[in-house]
PDB file of N, CA, C and O in Angstrom:
ATOM      1  N   MET A   1     -74.603-166.793  20.264  1.00  0.00           N
ATOM      2  CA  MET A   1     -73.810-166.103  21.331  1.00  0.00           C
ATOM      3  C   MET A   1     -72.690-165.540  21.011  1.00  0.00           C
ATOM      4  O   MET A   1     -71.804-166.304  20.630  1.00  0.00           O
ATOM      5  N   ALA A   2     -72.508-164.649  21.042  1.00  0.00           N
ATOM      6  CA  ALA A   2     -71.297-163.443  20.609  1.00  0.00           C
ATOM      7  C   ALA A   2     -69.713-164.176  21.251  1.00  0.00           C
ATOM      8  O   ALA A   2     -68.701-164.390  20.585  1.00  0.00           O
ATOM      9  N   ALA A   3     -69.867-164.376  22.339  1.00  0.00           N
ATOM     10  CA  ALA A   3     -68.660-165.139  22.969  1.00  0.00           C
ATOM     11  C   ALA A   3     -68.449-166.397  22.125  1.00  0.00           C
ATOM     12  O   ALA A   3     -67.392-166.475  21.499  1.00  0.00           O
ATOM     13  N   GLN A   4     -69.267-167.309  22.046  1.00  0.00           N
ATOM     14  CA  GLN A   4     -69.064-168.429  21.152  1.00  0.00           C
ATOM     15  C   GLN A   4     -68.441-168.206  20.158  1.00  0.00           C
ATOM     16  O   GLN A   4     -67.270-168.579  20.079  1.00  0.00           O
ATOM     17  N   ALA A   5     -69.125-167.466  19.029  1.00  0.00           N
ATOM     18  CA  ALA A   5     -68.576-166.959  17.796  1.00  0.00           C
ATOM     19  C   ALA A   5     -67.269-166.837  17.691  1.00  0.00           C
ATOM     20  O   ALA A   5     -66.553-167.341  16.826  1.00  0.00           O
ATOM     21  N   LEU A   6     -66.860-165.942  18.868  1.00  0.00           N
ATOM     22  CA  LEU A   6     -65.505-165.456  18.822  1.00  0.00           C
ATOM     23  C   LEU A   6     -64.350-166.393  19.595  1.00  0.00           C
ATOM     24  O   LEU A   6     -63.141-166.162  19.558  1.00  0.00           O
ATOM     25  N   LEU A   7     -64.917-167.369  20.218  1.00  0.00           N
ATOM     26  CA  LEU A   7     -63.967-168.779  20.723  1.00  0.00           C
ATOM     27  C   LEU A   7     -63.489-169.422  19.577  1.00  0.00           C
ATOM     28  O   LEU A   7     -62.319-169.799  19.514  1.00  0.00           O
ATOM     29  N   GLU A   8     -64.517-169.628  18.403  1.00  0.00           N
ATOM     30  CA  GLU A   8     -64.327-170.604  17.329  1.00  0.00           C
ATOM     31  C   GLU A   8     -63.580-169.808  15.953  1.00  0.00           C
ATOM     32  O   GLU A   8     -63.573-170.103  14.758  1.00  0.00           O
ATOM     33  N   GLY A   9     -63.112-168.941  16.539  1.00  0.00           N
ATOM     34  CA  GLY A   9     -62.347-168.069  15.718  1.00  0.00           C
ATOM     35  C   GLY A   9     -61.138-167.761  16.906  1.00  0.00           C
ATOM     36  O   GLY A   9     -61.043-167.965  18.116  1.00  0.00           O
ATOM     37  N   ASP A  10     -60.168-167.073  15.708  1.00  0.00           N
ATOM     38  CA  ASP A  10     -58.721-167.097  16.528  1.00  0.00           C
ATOM     39  C   ASP A  10     -57.739-166.024  17.081  1.00  0.00           C
ATOM     40  O   ASP A  10     -56.704-166.146  17.736  1.00  0.00           O
ATOM     41  N   ALA A  11     -58.469-164.815  16.554  1.00  0.00           N
ATOM     42  CA  ALA A  11     -58.244-163.494  16.714  1.00  0.00           C
ATOM     43  C   ALA A  11     -58.483-163.096  18.026  1.00  0.00           C
ATOM     44  O   ALA A  11     -57.825-162.097  18.316  1.00  0.00           O
ATOM     45  N   HIS A  12     -59.249-163.555  19.002  1.00  0.00           N
ATOM     46  CA  HIS A  12     -58.978-163.172  20.363  1.00  0.00           C
ATOM     47  C   HIS A  12     -58.750-164.286  21.206  1.00  0.00           C
ATOM     48  O   HIS A  12     -59.544-165.218  21.089  1.00  0.00           O
ATOM     49  N   SER A  13     -57.436-164.432  22.390  1.00  0.00           N
ATOM     50  CA  SER A  13     -57.874-165.057  23.125  1.00  0.00           C
ATOM     51  C   SER A  13     -58.629-165.424  24.334  1.00  0.00           C
ATOM     52  O   SER A  13     -59.164-164.498  24.944  1.00  0.00           O
ATOM     53  N   VAL A  14     -58.755-166.595  24.769  1.00  0.00           N
ATOM     54  CA  VAL A  14     -60.042-167.042  25.697  1.00  0.00           C
ATOM     55  C   VAL A  14     -60.148-165.706  27.011  1.00  0.00           C
ATOM     56  O   VAL A  14     -61.205-165.292  27.488  1.00  0.00           O
ATOM     57  N   GLU A  15     -58.987-165.310  27.320  1.00  0.00           N
ATOM     58  CA  GLU A  15     -59.083-164.033  27.704  1.00  0.00           C
ATOM     59  C   GLU A  15     -59.702-162.473  28.036  1.00  0.00           C
ATOM     60  O   GLU A  15     -59.945-161.621  28.891  1.00  0.00           O
ATOM     61  N   GLU A  16     -59.747-162.985  26.155  1.00  0.00           N
ATOM     62  CA  GLU A  16     -60.168-161.074  25.741  1.00  0.00           C
ATOM     63  C   GLU A  16     -61.493-161.069  25.095  1.00  0.00           C
ATOM     64  O   GLU A  16     -62.190-160.133  24.704  1.00  0.00           O
ATOM     65  N   VAL A  17     -61.699-162.570  25.076  1.00  0.00           N
ATOM     66  CA  VAL A  17     -63.275-162.532  24.642  1.00  0.00           C
ATOM     67  C   VAL A  17     -64.333-161.852  25.351  1.00  0.00           C
ATOM     68  O   VAL A  17     -65.185-161.315  24.643  1.00  0.00           O
ATOM     69  N   PRO A  18     -64.417-161.792  26.213  1.00  0.00           N
ATOM     70  CA  PRO A  18     -65.207-161.411  27.419  1.00  0.00           C
ATOM     71  C   PRO A  18     -65.556-159.960  27.122  1.00  0.00           C
ATOM     72  O   PRO A  18     -66.766-159.745  27.068  1.00  0.00           O
ATOM     73  N   ARG A  19     -64.924-159.138  26.961  1.00  0.00           N
ATOM     74  CA  ARG A  19     -64.910-157.694  26.675  1.00  0.00           C
ATOM     75  C   ARG A  19     -65.904-157.429  25.225  1.00  0.00           C
ATOM     76  O   ARG A  19     -67.042-156.975  25.344  1.00  0.00           O
ATOM     77  N   PRO A  20     -65.384-157.734  24.031  1.00  0.00           N
ATOM     78  CA  PRO A  20     -65.971-157.907  22.761  1.00  0.00           C
ATOM     79  C   PRO A  20     -67.037-158.771  22.408  1.00  0.00           C
ATOM     80  O   PRO A  20     -67.528-158.859  21.283  1.00  0.00           O
ATOM     81  N   ALA A  21     -67.342-159.347  23.325  1.00  0.00           N
ATOM     82  CA  ALA A  21     -68.558-160.148  24.214  1.00  0.00           C
ATOM     83  C   ALA A  21     -69.986-159.688  24.746  1.00  0.00           C
ATOM     84  O   ALA A  21     -71.122-160.161  24.763  1.00  0.00           O
ATOM     85  N   GLY A  22     -69.361-158.540  25.165  1.00  0.00           N
ATOM     86  CA  GLY A  22     -70.859-157.956  26.123  1.00  0.00           C
ATOM     87  C   GLY A  22     -70.425-158.219  27.179  1.00  0.00           C
ATOM     88  O   GLY A  22     -71.092-157.485  27.908  1.00  0.00           O
ATOM     89  N   PHE A  23     -69.459-159.007  28.087  1.00  0.00           N
ATOM     90  CA  PHE A  23     -69.488-159.041  29.129  1.00  0.00           C
ATOM     91  C   PHE A  23     -68.317-158.482  30.198  1.00  0.00           C
ATOM     92  O   PHE A  23     -67.088-158.471  30.128  1.00  0.00           O
ATOM     93  N   GLY A  24     -69.361-157.978  31.319  1.00  0.00           N
ATOM     94  CA  GLY A  24     -68.370-157.141  32.324  1.00  0.00           C
ATOM     95  C   GLY A  24     -67.050-157.333  32.879  1.00  0.00           C
ATOM     96  O   GLY A  24     -66.192-156.464  33.038  1.00  0.00           O
ATOM     97  N   SER A  25     -66.966-158.758  33.199  1.00  0.00           N
ATOM     98  CA  SER A  25     -65.801-159.729  33.534  1.00  0.00           C
ATOM     99  C   SER A  25     -65.346-161.135  32.826  1.00  0.00           C
ATOM    100  O   SER A  25     -65.876-161.633  31.832  1.00  0.00           O
ATOM    101  N   SER A  26     -64.564-161.504  33.354  1.00  0.00           N
ATOM    102  CA  SER A  26     -64.339-163.054  32.681  1.00  0.00           C
ATOM    103  C   SER A  26     -64.923-163.734  33.574  1.00  0.00           C
ATOM    104  O   SER A  26     -64.779-164.761  32.911  1.00  0.00           O
ATOM    105  N   GLU A  27     -65.568-164.175  34.675  1.00  0.00           N
ATOM    106  CA  GLU A  27     -66.784-164.768  35.454  1.00  0.00           C
ATOM    107  C   GLU A  27     -67.477-165.200  34.632  1.00  0.00           C
ATOM    108  O   GLU A  27     -67.405-166.316  34.117  1.00  0.00           O
ATOM    109  N   THR A  28     -68.365-164.200  34.379  1.00  0.00           N
ATOM    110  CA  THR A  28     -69.617-164.132  33.595  1.00  0.00           C
ATOM    111  C   THR A  28     -69.172-165.450  32.201  1.00  0.00           C
ATOM    112  O   THR A  28     -69.183-166.645  32.496  1.00  0.00           O
ATOM    113  N   PRO A  29     -68.916-165.115  31.174  1.00  0.00           N
ATOM    114  CA  PRO A  29     -68.652-165.744  30.190  1.00  0.00           C
ATOM    115  C   PRO A  29     -68.563-166.948  30.586  1.00  0.00           C
ATOM    116  O   PRO A  29     -69.179-167.728  29.859  1.00  0.00           O
ATOM    117  N   CYS A  30     -67.906-167.526  31.673  1.00  0.00           N
ATOM    118  CA  CYS A  30     -67.385-169.056  32.542  1.00  0.00           C
ATOM    119  C   CYS A  30     -68.791-169.638  32.986  1.00  0.00           C
ATOM    120  O   CYS A  30     -69.093-170.778  32.635  1.00  0.00           O
ATOM    121  N   ARG A  31     -69.700-168.836  33.790  1.00  0.00           N
ATOM    122  CA  ARG A  31     -70.962-169.142  34.181  1.00  0.00           C
ATOM    123  C   ARG A  31     -71.832-169.621  32.660  1.00  0.00           C
ATOM    124  O   ARG A  31     -72.117-170.764  32.304  1.00  0.00           O
ATOM    125  N   VAL A  32     -72.082-168.466  32.035  1.00  0.00           N
ATOM    126  CA  VAL A  32     -72.613-168.872  31.028  1.00  0.00           C
ATOM    127  C   VAL A  32     -72.634-170.238  29.968  1.00  0.00           C
ATOM    128  O   VAL A  32     -73.599-170.907  29.598  1.00  0.00           O
ATOM    129  N   PHE A  33     -71.060-170.384  29.610  1.00  0.00           N
ATOM    130  CA  PHE A  33     -71.059-171.382  28.604  1.00  0.00           C
ATOM    131  C   PHE A  33     -70.981-172.724  29.446  1.00  0.00           C
ATOM    132  O   PHE A  33     -70.922-173.828  28.905  1.00  0.00           O
ATOM    133  N   ARG A  34     -70.986-172.530  30.830  1.00  0.00           N
ATOM    134  CA  ARG A  34     -71.075-173.963  31.909  1.00  0.00           C
ATOM    135  C   ARG A  34     -72.750-174.174  31.517  1.00  0.00           C
ATOM    136  O   ARG A  34     -73.079-175.249  31.015  1.00  0.00           O
ATOM    137  N   ARG A  35     -73.774-173.126  31.760  1.00  0.00           N
ATOM    138  CA  ARG A  35     -75.093-173.307  31.813  1.00  0.00           C
ATOM    139  C   ARG A  35     -75.271-173.707  30.657  1.00  0.00           C
ATOM    140  O   ARG A  35     -75.724-174.835  30.462  1.00  0.00           O
ATOM    141  N   ARG A  36     -74.899-172.723  29.461  1.00  0.00           N
ATOM    142  CA  ARG A  36     -75.813-173.039  27.743  1.00  0.00           C
ATOM    143  C   ARG A  36     -75.015-174.287  27.614  1.00  0.00           C
ATOM    144  O   ARG A  36     -75.700-175.165  28.138  1.00  0.00           O
ATOM    145  N   LEU A  37     -73.877-174.809  27.164  1.00  0.00           N
ATOM    146  CA  LEU A  37     -73.372-175.363  26.278  1.00  0.00           C
ATOM    147  C   LEU A  37     -72.678-176.882  27.656  1.00  0.00           C
ATOM    148  O   LEU A  37     -72.204-177.901  27.154  1.00  0.00           O
ATOM    149  N   GLY A  38     -72.721-176.803  28.670  1.00  0.00           N
ATOM    150  CA  GLY A  38     -72.026-177.673  29.502  1.00  0.00           C
ATOM    151  C   GLY A  38     -70.386-177.865  29.621  1.00  0.00           C
ATOM    152  O   GLY A  38     -69.732-178.890  29.814  1.00  0.00           O
ATOM    153  N   VAL A  39     -69.971-176.499  29.434  1.00  0.00           N
ATOM    154  CA  VAL A  39     -68.404-176.696  29.024  1.00  0.00           C
ATOM    155  C   VAL A  39     -67.595-175.339  29.132  1.00  0.00           C
ATOM    156  O   VAL A  39     -68.031-174.307  28.622  1.00  0.00           O
ATOM    157  N   ALA A  40     -66.223-175.398  29.920  1.00  0.00           N
ATOM    158  CA  ALA A  40     -65.943-173.868  29.856  1.00  0.00           C
ATOM    159  C   ALA A  40     -65.681-172.772  28.414  1.00  0.00           C
ATOM    160  O   ALA A  40     -65.762-173.190  27.259  1.00  0.00           O
ATOM    161  N   PRO A  41     -65.448-171.724  28.677  1.00  0.00           N
ATOM    162  CA  PRO A  41     -64.983-171.278  27.668  1.00  0.00           C
ATOM    163  C   PRO A  41     -63.354-171.995  26.850  1.00  0.00           C
ATOM    164  O   PRO A  41     -63.207-172.191  25.643  1.00  0.00           O
ATOM    165  N   ALA A  42     -62.753-172.151  27.492  1.00  0.00           N
ATOM    166  CA  ALA A  42     -61.230-173.008  27.509  1.00  0.00           C
ATOM    167  C   ALA A  42     -61.353-174.197  26.731  1.00  0.00           C
ATOM    168  O   ALA A  42     -60.494-174.583  25.939  1.00  0.00           O
ATOM    169  N   ARG A  43     -62.197-174.647  26.916  1.00  0.00           N
ATOM    170  CA  ARG A  43     -62.758-176.377  26.591  1.00  0.00           C
ATOM    171  C   ARG A  43     -63.661-176.102  25.370  1.00  0.00           C
ATOM    172  O   ARG A  43     -63.547-176.849  24.398  1.00  0.00           O
ATOM    173  N   PHE A  44     -64.138-175.557  25.356  1.00  0.00           N
ATOM    174  CA  PHE A  44     -64.451-175.466  24.064  1.00  0.00           C
ATOM    175  C   PHE A  44     -64.048-174.674  23.072  1.00  0.00           C
ATOM    176  O   PHE A  44     -64.603-174.726  21.974  1.00  0.00           O
ATOM    177  N   ARG A  45     -63.136-173.925  23.302  1.00  0.00           N
ATOM    178  CA  ARG A  45     -62.060-173.686  22.189  1.00  0.00           C
ATOM    179  C   ARG A  45     -61.315-175.229  22.012  1.00  0.00           C
ATOM    180  O   ARG A  45     -61.628-176.015  21.118  1.00  0.00           O
ATOM    181  N   THR A  46     -60.597-175.407  22.724  1.00  0.00           N
ATOM    182  CA  THR A  46     -60.004-176.901  22.111  1.00  0.00           C
ATOM    183  C   THR A  46     -60.657-177.726  21.956  1.00  0.00           C
ATOM    184  O   THR A  46     -60.097-178.494  21.174  1.00  0.00           O
ATOM    185  N   SER A  47     -61.629-178.101  22.251  1.00  0.00           N
ATOM    186  CA  SER A  47     -62.726-179.345  21.275  1.00  0.00           C
ATOM    187  C   SER A  47     -63.226-178.437  20.205  1.00  0.00           C
ATOM    188  O   SER A  47     -63.366-179.049  19.147  1.00  0.00           O
ATOM    189  N   GLY A  48     -63.494-177.365  20.147  1.00  0.00           N
ATOM    190  CA  GLY A  48     -64.738-176.847  18.908  1.00  0.00           C
ATOM    191  C   GLY A  48     -65.676-176.940  18.722  1.00  0.00           C
ATOM    192  O   GLY A  48     -66.287-176.335  17.842  1.00  0.00           O
ATOM    193  N   THR A  49     -66.285-178.028  19.776  1.00  0.00           N
ATOM    194  CA  THR A  49     -67.956-177.668  19.831  1.00  0.00           C
ATOM    195  C   THR A  49     -68.406-178.042  21.596  1.00  0.00           C
ATOM    196  O   THR A  49     -67.630-178.074  22.551  1.00  0.00           O
ATOM    197  N   ALA A  50     -69.321-178.194  21.597  1.00  0.00           N
ATOM    198  CA  ALA A  50     -70.094-178.742  23.173  1.00  0.00           C
ATOM    199  C   ALA A  50     -70.262-180.317  23.036  1.00  0.00           C
ATOM    200  O   ALA A  50     -70.276-181.087  22.076  1.00  0.00           O
ATOM    201  N   PRO A  51     -70.415-180.500  24.777  1.00  0.00           N
ATOM    202  CA  PRO A  51     -70.097-181.545  24.386  1.00  0.00           C
ATOM    203  C   PRO A  51     -71.722-182.391  24.068  1.00  0.00           C
ATOM    204  O   PRO A  51     -72.584-181.762  24.681  1.00  0.00           O
ATOM    205  N   GLY A  52     -72.120-183.172  23.575  1.00  0.00           N
ATOM    206  CA  GLY A  52     -73.571-184.146  23.578  1.00  0.00           C
ATOM    207  C   GLY A  52     -74.309-184.165  22.459  1.00  0.00           C
ATOM    208  O   GLY A  52     -75.340-184.836  22.411  1.00  0.00           O
TER     209      GLY A  52
END
């Protein structure tokens, strides 16, 4: 997932990630992250991994 790759780096803030990753709004990646990885984008960035 492009957003995941962008969050693994530090070139973009969590707020900047949706557009380069192809999302139209910041709400969509939050839903996708929670559904696929079980964690919000900001939590993923601080932990570096998805739970489980």
